[in-house]
FINU-178491 format. One record per atom (N, C-alpha, C): residue in one letter; x, y, z. Coordinates in steps of 0.1 Angstrom, whole numbers, plus 5000, padded with zeros to 4 digits. Layout:
BEGIN
AXYZ
...
//
This chain:
BEGIN
X318793209391
X317893139400
X316593109394
X316093209387
X314793189380
X314893089369
X316093089362
X316292999352
X316192859357
X316892829368
X316892699374
X315492659378
X314692749384
X313292709387
X312492669375
X312692749364
X311992719352
X312292589347
X313592549347
X314092419342
X313492309350
X313492319364
X312892219372
X311392199370
X310692319368
X309292309366
X308992239352
X309792269342
X309692209329
X309892059330
X310892019338
X311191869339
X309991799347
X309491869357
X308291809364
X307191789355
X306891889347
X305691879338
X305891769328
X307191759323
X307491649313
X307291509319
X307691499332
X307591369339
X306191329341
X305391429345
X303891409347
X303291369335
X303591439324
X302891419311
X303291279306
X304591239307
X304991109303
X304290999311
X304191019324
X303490919332
X301990909328
X301391019325
X299991019321
X299790939308
X300690959299
X300590899285
X300990749287
X301790719296
X302290579298
X301190489304
X300190549311
X299190479318
X298290399308
X297790289313
X296890209304
X295990129313
X295390029307
X294489939314
X294389799309
X294089709317
X293989569314
X292589519318
X291989439310
X290689379313
X290889229316
X290689189329
X290989059333
X289688969332
X289688869324
X288588779322
X288688659332
X287588619338
X287488509347
X286788389341
X287488289337
X286888159332
X286988049343
X286287939340
X286287829349
X286587699342
X285687649333
X285787519326
X285587529312
X286087429304
X285987429290
X285687279286
X284387239289
X284087099287
X283187089274
X281987119274
X281187119262
X280187239260
X280287329269
X279487449268
X278087429273
X277787319279
X276387299283
X276387249298
X277587219303
X277587159317
X277087259327
X277487379327
X276987479337
X277087619330
X276587719338
X276587859332
X277987909331
X278987849338
X280387899337
X281187819327
X280587729320
X281287639311
X281187689297
X282387679290
X282387709275
X283087599268
X282687569256
X283387469248
X284687529243
X285487439238
X286787479232
X286587569220
X285587539211
X285287629200
X284787759204
X283987769215
X283487899219
X284687979225
X285587919232
X286787989237
X287588039225
X287787959214
X288487999203
X287888129196
X286488119195
X285788239189
X285988359198
X285988349211
X286088469219
X287488529218
X288488439217
X289888489215
X289988559202
X289488499191
X289488569178
X288788699178
X287688709185
X286988839186
X287888949191
X288488919203
X289289029209
X290489059200
X291088959193
X292188989184
X291789069172
X290589049167
X290089119156
X289789269159
X289589299172
X289289429177
X290589499181
X291689439179
X292989509182
X293489489196
X292989389204
X293389369217
X294689279218
X295489299228
X296689229230
X296489139243
X296889009242
X296788929254
X298088939262
X298088959275
X299188979283
X299188879294
X300288859301
X300388769312
X300488859325
X300288789336
X300288869349
X301788909351
X302688839347
X304088879349
X304388999341
X303789009329
X303989139321
X303489259329
X302289239336
X301689349343
X302489389355
X302989279362
X303789309374
X305089379371
X305689349360
X306989409356
X306789539349
X305589589347
X305289719341
X305589719326
X305289609319
X305589599305
X304389629297
X303189649303
X301989669296
X301689819294
X301289849281
X300889989278
X299689989270
X298990099269
X297790109261
X296590059269
X295390069262
X294190039268
X293489919262
X294089849253
X293489729247
X294289609251
X294189569264
X294989449269
X293989359276
X294189229274
X293389129280
X294289029288
X293888999300
X294488899308
X293488789311
X293788669307
X292888549309
X293288489323
X292288479331
X292488409344
X291488289344
X291888179350
X291088059350
X291087999364
X289887989370
X289787949384
X289587799385
X289987739396
X289587609401
X290487489397
X291187499386
X292087389381
X291387269375
X290287299368
X289587189361
X290487119351
X290286989348
X291186919339
X290986969324
X289887039321
X289687089308
X290587209305
X291087269316
X291987389314
X293187339306
X293787229309
X294987179302
X294687169287
X293587109283
X293287099269
X293087229263
X292387319269
X292087449264
X293387529262
X294287509271
X295687579269
X296387529256
X296387389255
X297087329244
X296487359231
X295187369230
X294487379217
X294187519213
X293987609223
X293587749219
X294587849225
X294787849237
X295587959244
X297087959239
X297687849240
X299187839236
X299387879221
X298587829212
X298787869197
X298588019195
X297888089204
X297688229203
X298588309212
X299588249218
X300488309226
X299988369239
X298888299245
X298288349256
X298688269269
X299188339279
X299588279291
X298688309303
X297788219306
X296788259316
X297288259331
X296488319339
X296688319353
X295788209359
X296388099365
X295587989370
X295387999385
X294087999389
X293787999403
X293587859408
X294387809417
X294387669421
X294087659436
X293187569439
X292987529454
X293387389456
X294387359463
X295087229464
X294287109468
X293187129475
X292487009481
X291886919470
X291686969458
X291186889447
X292186829437
X293386899437
X294386849427
X294886709430
X294686619420
X295086479421
X294186399431
X293086459436
X292186399444
X290786379438
X290486459428
X289186459422
X289486429407
X288486349401
X288686309387
X288586429378
X287886529382
X287686649373
X288786749374
X289786729382
X290786829385
X292086789378
X292986889375
X294286859369
X295186789379
X296286739373
X297286679381
X298486779384
X299286759394
X300286849397
X301386859386
X301586749379
X302586759368
X302086839357
X300786839355
X300186929344
X300387079348
X300087109361
X300187249365
X301687289365
X302587199368
X303987239367
X304387259353
X303887179344
X304187199329
X303687339324
X302487379328
X301987509324
X302787619331
X303187599343
X303987709350
X305287719342
X305987609338
X307287619332
X307087679318
X305887679312
X305687739299
X305287879300
X305187939312
X304988079314
X303688119320
X302788019323
X301488049330
X301788089344
X301088189349
X301288229363
X300288149372
X300688109384
X299888029393
X299488119405
X298288119409
X297788189420
X297088099430
X296988139442
X296288059452
X294788099452
X293887999452
X292488019452
X291887959465
X292687979476
X292287919489
X292787769489
X292587699500
X292987559501
X291687469499
X290587509506
X289387429504
X288287509496
X288687629491
X287787709483
X286687759492
X286987809504
X285987859513
X285688009511
X284588049515
X284088189514
X284888269524
X285588369519
X286388449529
X285588569534
X284488539540
X283588649545
X283688669560
X282888759565
X282988809579
X282688689588
X281588619585
X281188509593
X282388399595
X282988369585
X284088269585
X285288329593
X285488459591
X286588519598
X286388529613
X285188559617
X284888569632
X284688439639
X284088339632
X283788209639
X284888109638
X285688109627
X286688009624
X287988079620
X288588159628
X289788239625
X290888139620
X291088029627
X292187939624
X292087889609
X290787839606
X290587789593
X290687899582
X290288019586
X290388139577
X291888159573
X292688159583
X294188169580
X294788049573
X294187929575
X294687809569
X294487829554
X293287879549
X293087899535
X294087989528
X294588089536
X295588179530
X296988119530
X297388069542
X298788029543
X299087889538
X298187789540
X298487659536
X298487639521
X297587709514
X297487699500
X298687749493
X299187859498
X300487919493
X301587829495
X301687769507
X302787679510
X302787549501
X301587489499
X301587369491
X301787399476
X301287499471
X301487529456
X302887559454
X303587639462
X304987669460
X305787549461
X305487459470
X306287329471
X306087239459
X304887229454
X304587139443
X304987199429
X304887329428
X305187389414
X306587449414
X307187479425
X308487539426
X308487679420
X307487749423
X307387889418
X306787969430
X307288099431
X306688179442
X305188219438
X304388219448
X302988259447
X302688389453
X302388489445
X302188629450
X300788679448
X299888599442
X298588639439
X297588549446
X296588609453
X295488539459
X294188569452
X293488469447
X292188499441
X291088459451
X290188549454
X289188529464
X288188429459
X287988319466
X286888219462
X285588289462
X284788269451
X283488329449
X283488479448
X284688529448
X284888679447
X284588749461
X284388679471
X283988729485
X285288759493
X285288879500
X286388909508
X285989019518
X286789039528
X286589149538
X287889219539
X287889339543
X289089419544
X290089369555
X289589299564
X290389239575
X291489139569
X291189089557
X291988989551
X293289049545
X293289179543
X294489239537
X295789219545
X295689249558
X296889229566
X297389089566
X296488989567
X296888849567
X297488809554
X296988859543
X297588829530
X298988889529
X299189009534
X300489069533
X301488999542
X301088949554
X301988879562
X302288749557
X301388679549
X301688549543
X302688569531
X302888689526
X303788709514
X303088729501
X301788759501
X301088789489
X301288939486
X301288969474
X301389119470
X300089159463
X299289069458
X298089109450
X296989009454
X295789059451
X294588979453
X293489019443
X292688929438
X291688959428
X290288919432
X289389009429
X287988989432
X287188969419
X285888979420
X285088979408
X284189109408
X284789209401
X284089339400
X284389389386
X283389389377
X283589429363
X284189569362
X285489579360
X286089709358
X287489689352
X288089789347
X289389779341
X290489789352
X291489719350
X292689729360
X293689829354
X293889929362
X294790039358
X296289989358
X296990019348
X298489989348
X299190109343
X300490119348
X301290029356
X300690029370
X300889919377
X300389899391
X301089999400
X300290039410
X300890129420
X301890059429
X302790129435
X303790079443
X303090019456
X303589899460
X302989839472
X301989739469
X301289679479
X300389569477
X299089629471
X298389539463
X297089569458
X296189449460
X295189459468
X294289349472
X292889369467
X292689449457
X291289469451
X291389479436
X292089389430
X292189389415
X290889339409
X290289409400
X288989369394
X289089269383
X288089189382
X287989089371
X286489089365
X286389039353
X284989019347
X284688869348
X283688839355
X283188699356
X282388669344
X282888569336
X282188529323
X281188419325
X279988429321
X278988329321
X278388309307
X277688209305
X277088189292
X275988299289
X275488359300
X274388459298
X274988599295
X276188619300
X276688759298
X277888779289
X278288669283
X279588669275
X279588769264
X278488769256
X278488859244
X278389009249
X277489039259
X277489179264
X278789219270
X279389129277
X280689169284
X281789199273
X281889119263
X282889139253
X282589269245
X281389299242
X280989429236
X281289549245
X280989529258
X281289639267
X282689669269
X283589559269
X284989579271
X285589649258
X285089609246
X285589679234
X285089829234
X283889859238
X283489999238
X284290079248
X284490019260
X285190099270
X286690119266
X287290019260
X288690039256
X288790149245
X287890149236
X287890249225
X287690389231
X286790399241
X286590529248
X287790579255
X288490489262
X289790519268
X290790569258
X290790509247
X291790549236
X291490689231
X290190719230
X289890859225
X290190959236
X289990929248
X290391019259
X291891039260
X292590929258
X294090939259
X294591029247
X293891009235
X294291089223
X294091239225
X293091269234
X292791409236
X293691469247
X294691389252
X295591439262
X295091429276
X294091349279
X293491339292
X293891199298
X293491179310
X293791049317
X292591009324
X292490879327
X291390829335
X291990769348
X291390809359
X291890759372
X291490619375
X291890569387
X291490429391
X289990409392
X289290529395
X287790519397
X287090539384
X287690529373
X287090539360
X286490679357
X287090779363
X286690919360
X287790989352
X287391079343
X288391159336
X289091249345
X290391259344
X291191359352
X291591479344
X291191599348
X291491719342
X292591789350
X293391869343
X294391949350
X294292089345
X293892179354
X293792319351
X294692399360
X295692469354
X296592549362
X297292469373
X297592349370
X298292269380
X297392199390
X296092229390
X295192169400
X294492049393
X294491929400
X293891809394
X292391809398
X291591789388
X290091789390
X289691659383
X288491609387
X287891499381
X286491519376
X286091449365
X284791469360
X284291329357
X283091289361
X282591159359
X282491139344
X283091029340
X283091009325
X282690869321
X281990789330
X281690659326
X280690649314
X279690749314
X278690749303
X278790869294
X279890939295
X280091059286
X281391049279
X281590969269
X282790959262
X283191089255
X284491129256
X284991249249
X285391209235
X284591259225
X284791219211
X285491329203
X285591449208
X286191559201
X287091639210
X288291669204
X289291749212
X288691879216
X287791939207
X287192069211
X286292059223
X285591949224
X284691929235
X285491919248
X286691859247
X287591849258
X288091979263
X288392069253
X288792209257
X287692279264
X286392259259
X285292319266
X285192269281
X285392139282
X285292089296
X286392139305
X287592149299
X288692209307
X288392349311
X287892429301
X287592569305
X286492579315
X285492489314
X284392489324
X284892459338
X285992389339
X286392359353
X287092479359
X287592569351
X288192689357
X287192809356
X286792859368
X285792959368
X286293089362
X287593119362
X288093239356
X288393239342
X288493119336
X288893099322
X287693129313
X287893189301
X286693209292
X286293079286
X284993069284
X284492939278
X284692939263
X285392839259
X285692819244
X284892709239
X283892749230
X282992649225
X283492599212
X283292469209
X283592409196
X282492449186
X282792449173
X281692479164
X280492379165
X280792259169
X279692159170
X278892199182
X279392239193
X278592289205
X277892409202
X278392509194
X277692629191
X276492599182
X276692509172
X275492469163
X274392409171
X274792319181
X273792249189
X272992349197
X273692449203
X272992549211
X272092639203
X272592679191
X271692759182
X270492679177
X270692559174
X269492479169
X268492459181
X269092429193
X268192419205
X267392539207
X268092659206
X267392779209
X266292809198
X266592779185
X265692809174
X264492719176
X264592599181
X263492509182
X262492549193
X262992619203
X262192639215
X261992789219
X262592879212
X262493019215
X261993099203
X260993179204
X260493259193
X261393369190
X261993389178
X262893499176
X262193629175
X262793739179
X262193869178
X263093959169
X262394049163
X263094139153
X264194219161
X265394209155
X266594279160
X267294209172
X266694099177
X267294029188
X268093909183
X269293889189
X269993769185
X269393639192
X269593529186
X268993409192
X269693379205
X268893349216
X269393319229
X268993179233
X269593139244
X269392999249
X267992979253
X267392859251
X266092839254
X265792839269
X264692899273
X264292899287
X262892859288
X262392819300
X260992779302
X260092889298
X258892869292
X257992969289
X257393019302
X257293159303
X256793219315
X255393279311
X254393249320
X253193309318
X252693379331
X252093499329
X251593569340
X250493489347
X250493469360
X249493399367
X248193469366
X247093399364
X245793459362
X245393559373
X245393519385
X245293629395
X246593709396
X246593829391
X247793909389
X248393949403
X249093859409
X249593889422
X251093889422
X251693929411
X253093949410
X253893819411
X253293709407
X253893589406
X253793519393
X254593419390
X254493359377
X254293209378
X253793159366
X253593009365
X254592959354
X255492859358
X256392809348
X255692689341
X255792689328
X255192589320
X256192529310
X255992399307
X256892329298
X256892389284
X258092409278
X258092459264
X257492369254
X256892419243
X256192339233
X256992349220
X256792249211
X257492249199
X257092359190
X257892409180
X257592519171
X256692469160
X255792559155
X254992539144
X254892659136
X254592639123
X254492749113
X253092809113
X252992949114
X251693009113
X251893149109
X251093189098
X251193329093
X252493369089
X253293279083
X254593309078
X255693329088
X255493299100
X256493319110
X256493209120
X257593189127
X257693089137
X256993129150
X256093049155
X255493079168
X255592959176
X255492979190
X255492869199
X254092839203
X253692709200
X252292669202
X252292569214
X251392599223
X251292509235
X250492389232
X251092269233
X250392149230
X249792099243
X250492109254
X249892069267
X250492149278
X249692179288
X250092259299
X250692169310
X251892199314
X252492129326
X252792229336
X251892279343
X252092389353
X252692329365
X253692399370
X254392349382
X253892429394
X252892509393
X252292589404
X252992729405
X252392809413
X252892939415
X254192929423
X255193009419
X256492999425
X256693129433
X256793109446
X257193219455
X258593229456
X259093349458
X260493369460
X260893329474
X261993279478
X262993239468
X262993079466
X261893019465
X261792879464
X262292819452
X262492689452
X262792619439
X261792499438
X261592469425
X260592359422
X261192249414
X260492139414
X261092019407
X260091979395
X260691939385
X259991879374
X260591739371
X259891639376
X260491509376
X261791509384
X262891469378
X264191469386
X264891599383
X264391689375
X265091809372
X264791919381
X265791999385
X265592109394
X265492239385
X264492319387
X264292439380
X264392559390
X265092669386
X265192779395
X263892849397
X263592909408
X262392989410
X262593129404
X261493189401
X261493319394
X260993429404
X261593539403
X261193659411
X260693769402
X259493819405
X258893919396
X259494049399
X259894129389
X260494259390
X259494369385
X259994489384
X259094589380
X258994599365
X257694619360
X257394649346
X258094549336
X257694429337
X258194339327
X259594279328
X260294309339
X261594249341
X261494119350
X262294029347
X262393909356
X263793869356
X264193789366
X265493749369
X265493589370
X266193529361
X266393379361
X267793359366
X267893299378
X269093279386
X269993409385
X271193409379
X271993519379
X271993599366
X270993559357
X270993629344
X269693699342
X269693829339
X268493919338
X268193929323
X266893919320
X266493939307
X265194019307
X264894089296
X263694169294
X262594079288
X261394109291
X260294039285
X259094139284
X258494139273
X257294229270
X256094159275
X255594199287
X254394139292
X253194159283
X252994279277
X251894299268
X251894209256
X253094189250
X253194099239
X252993959243
X253393919255
X253193779260
X251693759262
X250993859267
X249493839270
X248793839256
X249293919246
X248593909233
X248793769227
X249993719228
X250193589222
X249393479230
X249293499243
X248493409251
X247093399246
X246493519243
X245193529239
X244893459226
X245893479216
X245793419203
X245893269204
X246793229213
X246993079215
X245793019220
X245093089230
X243893039236
X242793019226
X242693129217
X241593129207
X241793009198
X243092979194
X243292869185
X243092729191
X243292719204
X243092589211
X241592569214
X240792659213
X239292639216
X238692559205
//
């Protein structure tokens, strides 16, 4: 019986591990027009589009289609999906000259009221051609209306027309099922979810700069993120995507995973924990072990050599070593309050300087936070510092850690320091 349980547990662990390693991400780019690069802030020239595609390819990214994402064929963290809104006539040329030669099949957001009715829009035969060549077609509303609360409450019939009529017309003209709705202007409310599902949509996309986690979860997903590209943000956005993808690769190589909320997911003794990781990339496997151990209160802290050296250097810079004592972690300098009323003044630590052949701590400026009564806490800027409680004959307690301090030695050093500063 125990053997069977062990085998089942091993299988479960294997499945979980495989699922974690199979997870990946896609960065969805939102384009609009490709005319001359000067018409509007959303417009890029054909040459600029070619340069952007080459940039991502040079950084090791793979261009995928929405069909690949929907079928679960996408792996890894360096994937790009190109989406193009509005159906401008320049999209057809951009596909033929840049996207198709590079094997890129974009997701096209179409709103039917302009197709074949405006000079700047594509024709239905062009959209059908792109669909037959593998481009996915999405609804972008019928009149491109803002799907906000005001529209929903005041014109419910028109609100539903945007959802239902656009899908009906596109499917009829293109002869392809439409399962994706792209919110016009990126605006939406949660009340739209039920109406999208009833109309037959499975997915919807907004404009929120974030990675799309793959494989997709089972069921409908109506909050897929995209990066809106403009002439002002294109360079910063491309660099940020490259940096984020590299960070995710490092975390995956360390055996960890990132959840849908862009947080690192740790697993300690079967319990799933999360740690905010947006601005703290995991660059060393040893640091990851430290973080895992830190999440388990009962586990011993395993420090990497890099972390140990950093702690020792930090302590050497801010704490005066004593004969026979091992170096300890830096703490705020404590000085006896001038009216000796059994309270202390916390002061900011000062940089080390050389004097008389030994390292001493010299006070460059005083930043007194006032007398600290027990059991209060004080603030230094945005930092919280624990209060101090005076004990008998030179003892003090900093939070849960007790240390000895020689008050006579401290007062002697204070006197010397005061003499030098005069």
